[in-house]
N, C-alpha and C positions, 0 to 999 in steps of 0.2 A: 504494500500500500504506500510505502514511502516514495517509491519511484513514481507511482501514479500521482501522488500528491504534488511532487516536484513538477511533473509535466503539466498538471492542471494550473499550478501557480505561474509557471513560465509561459505556457501556450494557450491556456484555457481549454485543454482537452482532458476529460470530456467537457462538452459545453455546459452540461448540468451535472454538478458533482453529485454522485449517487449517495443515498442515505446509508447504504451498506456496500462499500466499494468491493469487498471480497466477493459478495454475491453478484455484483455487477459483472465482475470478471468471469465468473463461472456459471452464470445463470443460463438456463435453457439447454437445448440439445447441442452437443458439441462433437465435432470430428477430431478435435484436438486443440491443444494450446501449448505454446512453447515460450521459454524465457531465454534471454541471453545474459551471459555473465562476462565481465571483463575485470581482470585482476582480482578475482574472487568476489566480486560484487554483482548483484543483480542489476542490470541496466536496461532491460527491455522485455517486451511481451508482445505476442500476437496470438490470436485465436482464429479458429476456422469452424464454421457452423453450416449445417444444411440450410437451404433456402427456407425461410419461414414467412408466416403471415405478416404482411406489412413491409417486407423487404422489397424495395423497388428495383434494385439492380438486377436480381434474377429475372424479374418480369421483362425488363428491357432487353436482357440477354436473350430470353426466349423469343421475344418479338423479332429481334434482329436476326436470329438464326433459324427460327421456325421449330425450335425444340421446346419441350416443357420447361418452365422455370425450375423445376426440381432437378434439372441436370446441371445446375449451378451450385457452387458453394460460396459462402460469404466470408471473406477475410475481414476481421474486425479486431477491435481492442488492441490496435497496434500503437505502441508508444515506446520511445527511447529516452532515457534520462538526458536532460540537457547537457550534463557534463560529459556524456559518452558519445555525443554526436560527432560526425566526421570520420567514423571508423567503419562505415558500411553496415552497421548493425541493423538498421531498418531494412536495408536491401536483403541482408541474410535472413532476417525473420520472415519477410515476405516470401522469399525463395523457399523457405521451409514449408510455409503454408500452401504455396502453389504446388509443390511436389506432393504434398499429402492430398490435396484436392484431386489432382490428376491420378493419384494412386486409387482413388475411389471412383474414377471415371467421371469426375465433375469438373466443370469449368469455373475457375476462380473469378469472382466479381467483388466489388466493394463500393461503398459510398463514403464521401467525405464532405464535411461542411465547406462551403465555398470560401469561407474566411481562413481556412487552414491551407494557405498557399504553399507552405513548405511541404506538406504531405502530398498535395496534388503534383508539385514539381517532382517529387521522388517517384510517384507512380508513372508520370510521363517519361522520366529518364529511363525507367525500367521497361518502357514500351507499352504500358497499359493505355488503352484507348478510352477516351471519354465518350460515353454513349449519350448522355444528356445531363442537363442541369435542371432541376425541378424544385419546386417549393413543397416542403413536407410540413404537415401540422403535427407537432410533437405534443401539444397540449392545447386546450382552448385558448390559452394566452400566448402561445409560442409557435410561430411559423419560421422554419429555417430553410435556407437554400442549400441544397446538396448536389454535388456532381457524382454521377454514377459511372464507374469504370469497369472494364473487362480486361482481364489479363491477355497478353498476346497468345495467339493460338500456337 
């Protein structure tokens, strides 16, 4: 939780701090989650989940490819400690999640809030394709613009 709190304070991710951060990281069905360590310290995390209700990126992937949204896996909960950046940790974590999605015969997709330009730049450097930018209602009081990406084939 320490690294997640550091990332939230530095970058505002997650946008809404969860009441129970540990549950937020592990909530729901999962295909796996991985952490990164550097010099004996935890410095990053990524998760992979099957497409779920309300996930827009798998729907867009399905529309684009003509396959059911259930053929996609959602990469999420990606964060790297601000002090550990610049060592390709984010790229390594994404690569691990992509390999696992493909091992399950699924295509990796994700979404990112449009204000997180550093994350979007990372995905684009890694060859991910932006499928669309849409407004999502996260609560009656909060609408957020998110960009949906698909991993390169």
